[in-house]
N, C-alpha and C positions, 0 to 999 in steps of 0.2 A: 441696510432697509427699516429694521428695527428703529435707529436712530430717525429716518425720514418719518416713520407712522409717531415718535416722541416728539419730534419739533413741530408737526402737525398738529397734534392734540395740545400743545405745549402754547403756541399759538392762538388756538380758539378759547382756551382758557384765559388768556393776557387780554382779547379781546371782549369777553367776557363779563372778565371783570372791570375793564375799560368802559364796555354800556351801561353798568349796572352801580357805577361808582356815584355815591352823593359828595359831588366837589362842592357846593355851595355856591360857584358863582352865577351859576344862571339865576336871572333874577327876573325873569320871564315870569308874570301870569297872563291867564286867559281867562275871557268875562262870557259870562252864558248870557244868551237871547231868551228873551222871554216872547212867546205872539202878545198881539195885543188882544187887548179881553174884548173887544167888538168883534172880531172875525173871526167869530168860531161857524165850526162846520155842521152840517145838518145831516144826517145817517140818510141813506139812500134807502126809500123802500118801495116796492112794488107798486104797481096802481091796484087798488083792491076792489076797485068795480068790476071789471071781468077776469074772469078764470083767463091762466094760461093756457093760451091752444097749441097741439101737437104738431109737430115739423112735418110736412109732408113728405111722403115716401116718395126718392129717388127712383129705385130700382124697386119694383113692387115684386115679389114673389113666383118665381112661374105655376102658373095653374098645370092639374094634374098632365101626365107625361102623354105622348100621342101614342097611341096602339095600333 
């Protein structure tokens, strides 16, 4: 059982070293993209001319209990 655990840990360590190594053979580069300057977005603003109205009550509270 100890050998199996040791082999698993060793395999994970080997994969970690292989993934993080800098071999220098990868010559690919990425290019950043910039949005066009004339395509600006305007912030959303609510209509200030009229105040917001509350939503209508769908289930009003019952009146006084019947006696």
